Structures are given as structure tokens and as C-alpha cells.
C-alpha positions in Angstrom: -99.5 35.1 -67.7 -100.9 33.6 -64.5 -98.9 30.7 -63.1 -100.7 28.5 -60.5 -99.1 26.8 -57.5 -98.8 23.6 -59.5 -96.5 25.3 -61.9 -99.1 25.4 -64.7 -100.1 28.3 -66.9 -103.3 28.8 -68.8 -102.5 28.7 -72.6 -105.5 27.5 -74.5 -108.8 29.4 -73.8 -112.1 27.5 -73.7 -113.1 28.5 -77.2 -109.9 27.2 -78.7 -110.4 23.9 -77.0 -114.0 23.6 -78.1 -113.0 24.4 -81.6 -110.2 21.8 -81.6 -112.2 18.9 -80.3 -115.4 20.0 -82.2 -113.4 20.0 -85.4 -112.1 16.5 -84.7 -115.6 15.2 -84.1 -117.2 17.0 -87.1 -114.5 15.8 -89.6 -114.6 12.3 -88.2 -118.4 12.2 -88.6 -118.2 13.6 -92.1 -115.6 11.0 -93.1 -117.5 8.1 -91.6 -120.8 9.1 -93.2 -119.6 9.8 -96.7 -121.7 8.0 -99.3 -123.6 6.3 -96.4 -125.7 8.9 -94.5 -125.7 12.0 -96.7 -127.8 14.2 -94.4 -125.5 13.6 -91.5 -122.5 14.1 -93.8 -123.8 17.4 -95.0 -124.5 18.6 -91.4 -121.0 17.6 -90.4 -119.6 19.4 -93.4 -121.4 22.6 -92.6 -120.3 22.3 -89.0 -116.6 22.0 -90.2 -117.1 25.2 -92.3 -118.6 27.1 -89.4 -115.8 26.0 -87.1 -113.1 27.1 -89.6 -114.8 30.5 -90.0 -114.9 30.9 -86.3 -111.2 30.0 -86.0 -110.2 32.6 -88.6 -112.1 35.3 -86.7 -110.8 34.1 -83.3 -107.3 34.1 -84.8 -107.6 37.9 -85.1 -109.5 38.9 -82.0 -109.0 36.0 -79.6 -106.9 35.4 -76.6 -103.1 35.7 -76.8 -102.1 32.2 -77.8 -105.1 31.9 -80.1 -104.0 34.8 -82.3 -102.2 34.2 -85.6 -99.9 37.1 -85.0 -98.6 35.3 -81.9 -97.5 32.0 -83.5 -97.3 32.3 -87.4 -93.7 32.4 -88.5 -92.0 32.9 -91.9 -90.6 30.1 -94.0 -87.0 30.6 -92.8 -87.9 30.3 -89.1 -90.2 27.3 -89.7 -87.5 25.5 -91.7 -84.9 26.3 -89.0 -87.2 24.8 -86.4 -87.7 21.7 -88.4 -83.9 21.4 -88.8 -83.6 21.7 -85.0 -86.3 19.1 -84.6 -84.6 16.7 -86.8 -81.5 17.1 -84.6 -83.5 16.8 -81.4 -82.6 20.3 -80.4 -85.8 22.2 -80.9 -86.8 24.7 -78.2 -90.1 24.4 -76.3 -92.8 26.9 -77.3 -95.6 27.6 -74.8 -98.0 28.2 -77.6 -97.9 26.7 -81.1 -94.3 26.0 -82.3 -93.5 27.1 -86.0 -94.1 23.6 -87.3 -97.4 23.4 -85.5 -98.4 26.8 -86.9 -97.6 25.8 -90.4 -99.6 22.6 -90.0 -102.6 24.7 -88.7 -102.5 26.8 -91.8 -102.3 23.7 -94.0 -105.3 22.1 -92.1 -107.5 25.3 -92.3 -106.8 25.7 -96.0 -107.5 22.1 -96.8 -110.6 22.0 -94.6 -111.9 25.2 -96.3 -111.4 23.6 -99.7 -113.0 20.4 -98.6 -116.1 22.2 -97.3 -116.4 24.4 -100.4 -116.2 21.6 -102.9 -118.7 19.7 -100.7 -121.1 22.7 -100.9 -120.7 22.8 -104.6 -121.7 19.2 -104.9 -124.9 19.8 -102.9 -126.7 21.2 -106.0 -125.8 21.0 -109.6 -126.7 24.7 -110.0 -123.9 25.7 -107.7 -121.3 24.4 -110.1 -122.9 26.5 -112.8 -122.3 29.6 -110.7 -118.6 29.2 -110.9 -118.1 31.4 -114.1 -119.4 34.3 -111.9 -117.0 33.5 -109.2 -113.1 33.6 -109.2 -111.9 31.1 -111.8 -110.9 28.3 -109.5 -112.0 25.7 -112.0 -110.3 25.4 -115.4 -112.4 26.9 -118.3 -111.8 23.6 -120.2 -114.3 21.9 -118.0 -117.1 24.2 -119.3 -119.8 22.9 -121.7 -119.9 24.1 -125.2 -123.5 25.4 -124.9 -123.3 28.8 -123.3 -120.2 28.2 -121.1 -122.0 26.7 -118.1 -120.4 23.9 -116.2 -122.1 20.6 -116.7 -121.3 17.0 -115.7 -117.6 17.5 -116.2 -117.6 20.4 -113.7 -119.6 18.3 -111.2 -117.2 15.4 -111.6 -114.2 17.7 -111.1 -115.7 19.1 -107.9 -116.4 15.6 -106.6 -112.8 14.5 -107.5 -111.3 17.5 -105.8 -113.5 17.0 -102.8 -112.2 13.4 -102.4 -108.6 14.5 -102.9 -108.8 17.2 -100.3 -110.5 14.8 -97.8 -107.8 12.3 -98.3 -105.1 15.0 -97.9 -106.8 15.9 -94.6 -106.3 12.4 -93.4 -102.6 12.6 -94.3 -102.2 16.0 -92.6 -104.1 14.8 -89.5 -101.7 11.8 -89.2 -98.7 14.1 -89.5 -100.2 16.4 -86.9 -100.8 13.6 -84.5 -97.2 12.3 -85.1 -95.8 15.8 -84.4 -97.9 16.1 -81.2 -96.6 12.7 -80.0 -92.9 13.5 -80.8 -93.1 17.0 -79.1 -94.9 15.5 -76.1 -92.2 12.9 -75.7 -89.3 15.4 -76.3 -90.5 18.0 -73.8 -92.1 15.5 -71.4 -95.5 17.2 -71.7 -98.9 15.7 -72.7 -100.0 18.1 -75.4 -103.3 16.3 -76.0 -104.2 16.7 -72.3 -103.2 20.3 -72.4 -105.8 20.9 -75.2 -108.4 19.4 -72.8 -107.4 21.3 -69.7 -106.0 24.4 -71.3 -103.0 24.3 -69.0 -99.3 23.7 -69.8 -96.1 23.6 -67.8 -94.9 27.1 -67.0 -92.0 28.2 -69.1 -88.5 27.5 -68.0 -85.2 29.1 -69.1 -84.8 28.6 -72.8 -88.5 28.1 -73.5 -90.3 30.5 -75.8 -93.5 32.0 -74.4 
């Protein structure tokens, strides 16, 4: 860990920062162009999928604070942190805190589902492929003629796509709220840190 003369330490590597803000831009573009500019919407969706795939890989082989092994915690520790946060006694983490780590997992899972259902909607034949894939869609949605998914399968994929997209908005709002609260509590601009990559060096009691 290299601490500069200004008392800062590099936490977020350039690829993590590009991923973060690229994902913000791609999802915002996808949301704003839904049902309006379909080609742009699809490009933004594929960009989201690519960024998620990159983050999953980088979470295994990336820099220290990018790795899942560094910040993912179990349910007990995450709940304990949320309890401390509710009492205003949570400790400062140099990387992701347990609540932020849980939110990251929720965001990645939801984004993956949103991208996948969007891909299914791209061509009707893709919904028909589902019987050959893991059964993520209820068999009751199948047509009676040969078991292939028809209009009901397409409608189900579209409905799930919209539900996941709306869930993403909710999760994003909670994420921003958590960033604002944590920034205020620890007197540190976390949004700026995700731009510069630098955070205040750990002090006694902080977890690095």
C-alpha cells in the first residue's frame, strides 16, 4: 500500500474506475432509449453485458481491492455491519464495506438477468432455445405443439426484463444513498474517490 505525501492511498485501479462509470453510462443509455431507439438500446445492453463479464473476471485476477475475495463477507458480518450503520457506529473500510459488497453482488446479478432477458427478446427463436438450456422459465409457458416457447414465453421474457430493469433503478438509488451516507459519516467523498482512485489513508480503527 503506497501512501502519498498528501495522506492518500491508491485503492481503485483504472480498470475498476472505467468499469464503474462505463456501466453507469451504458445502463443510463439503455434505460433512456428503451422503446425509442432500439439499435442504441441493444448496443447499450451488450455493453452492459460485456462490462459485467469483465468485472467478474477482474474480481478474480484484478488488483487487491478489486478482488471479490478481499471484500465479500458472509451474511452474519454483513448484517452486523448494517446494525452498526443503523447506530452510526460502523467502521471505515478502505475498500468496499460489507454492505457495499452485498450491493455489488445484487447489482451484478440483476444486470446479468436484465442483459440476458434483453438478449432473449432480440429474436423469437432465442426463447425457443430455452428447453435446451437450464429451466429458468416455467414449463407452463410452453406451447402445446411440440413444447416450444411461443408468444407466452416472449411475453414472460419481456415482463421479466422490465421487472429487472426497474429493480436496477431501485438498487441504484439505494447504492447512491449508501454512498452519500458513508461519505458524510466518514467525511470522505466516495464518488470522487471512484474518479481519482485515491482515498484517505487508513487511520487507527479503519479496516484496510
